[in-house]
Structure formats: structure tokens, C-alpha cells
C-alpha positions in Angstrom: 0.0 0.7 0.6 1.3 3.4 -0.4 1.6 5.6 1.4 1.2 9.8 0.8 2.9 12.6 2.8 3.2 16.2 2.9 5.8 17.9 4.2 5.6 22.2 4.6 9.1 22.9 5.6 10.8 24.1 2.3 9.0 26.8 1.0 10.1 28.3 -2.8 12.1 31.4 -2.8 10.4 33.5 -5.6 12.6 35.7 -7.5 11.3 38.6 -9.2 13.2 41.4 -11.7 17.6 41.2 -12.5 19.7 39.4 -10.1 22.5 41.3 -10.6 25.4 43.3 -8.2 22.4 45.3 -6.6 20.5 42.5 -5.6 23.2 39.8 -5.1 23.3 40.3 -0.9 19.4 40.1 -0.4 19.2 37.4 -2.3 22.1 35.6 -0.2 20.9 36.8 3.0 17.1 34.8 1.8 19.0 31.6 0.9 20.8 31.5 4.2 19.2 29.8 6.2 17.1 27.3 3.6 20.7 26.3 2.6 21.8 26.1 6.5 18.7 23.6 7.4 19.4 21.3 5.0 17.2 19.5 1.8 15.7 20.9 -1.5 15.2 24.9 -2.2 12.9 25.9 -4.4 14.0 28.9 -6.3 10.8 29.6 -9.0 12.3 32.1 -11.7 9.4 32.2 -13.7 9.4 36.8 -13.1 13.4 36.7 -13.2 14.1 38.9 -16.3 18.3 38.9 -16.1 20.8 37.5 -14.3 24.3 38.8 -14.0 27.5 36.5 -13.0 27.1 37.4 -9.7 23.2 35.6 -9.5 25.3 32.9 -11.1 27.7 32.9 -8.5 25.5 33.0 -5.3 23.4 29.6 -7.1 27.2 28.0 -7.5 28.3 29.0 -2.8 24.4 28.2 -2.4 25.2 24.8 -4.2 28.3 24.2 -2.9 27.2 25.2 0.9 24.4 23.0 0.2 27.1 20.0 -1.0 25.2 16.4 -0.1 22.8 18.0 2.4 20.2 19.3 -0.3 20.1 20.4 -3.9 19.0 23.5 -5.7 15.3 22.9 -7.9 15.3 25.9 -9.8 11.9 26.2 -12.0 10.0 28.1 -14.6 13.9 30.2 -15.8 13.5 31.4 -19.0 14.7 33.8 -21.6 17.5 35.5 -21.3 18.1 34.1 -17.7 17.3 30.4 -19.0 19.9 31.4 -21.6 22.8 32.2 -18.8 21.8 29.1 -16.8 22.2 26.9 -19.9 25.3 28.4 -21.4 27.4 27.9 -18.2 26.1 24.6 -17.4 26.2 24.8 -14.1 23.5 21.8 -13.7 26.3 19.7 -15.2 29.0 21.3 -13.7 27.2 20.7 -9.6 24.9 17.2 -9.5 23.0 19.6 -6.4 21.5 21.7 -8.9 18.3 21.1 -11.4 16.8 23.2 -13.7 12.6 22.3 -14.3 11.5 24.0 -16.6 8.1 25.4 -17.0 6.1 28.6 -18.6 3.0 27.7 -16.8 3.8 31.1 -14.6 6.1 33.0 -17.1 4.3 36.7 -17.6 3.9 37.3 -21.5 
């Protein structure tokens, strides 16, 4: 017999606008408690319009800090942000970074 349980412990970190040098520290601070706790960290990128190298560095640092205690799941990255993530192959370089492509929440 199958068992079903619902966990409320891992929220979705919703990002919007540009992830760059001006917003990097806010992103790092918002991720810190979830990285410290471990487990999957789900990030909704559907409202992100741009991500520079600073944002990419924070994602890599977060994944490395989680190590085997969890993973980063990036949901809804699109446009230039998706291109940056795919071109850098961060999901191939780090085993605990995963992309879920989805356009449902992406604003037209």
C-alpha cells in the first residue's frame, strides 16, 4: 500500500526582476536559512528578467554549501536567464543543481 505525506518545511523562494550586483546580497541573505537547514531549495525564476554573473556565483555557492545535504531546484527560468544557466552548464558541473523548465507562471 502506498503512503502519501505532505511536507510544509521547504518553501519556494520566489525571485523577480534582475539578479545582479545590486540585488545579490538580498538573494544570499534570503537563501542562507534554507541552505543552513538543508534539503531541497526550490527557486521560482518565472519572474526573473535578468541574471548576471553575480547571481550565478550565489547559486553556485549555495549549491556547494548544501553539498550532499540538499539540492537547488530552479523552476521557470526563461529567456536570457535560461540562456545564461544553460550556457554555463551549472547543472552539469554541480550534481545538486536541477532545472525544471515551465512557462506556466512566466508573464507574457
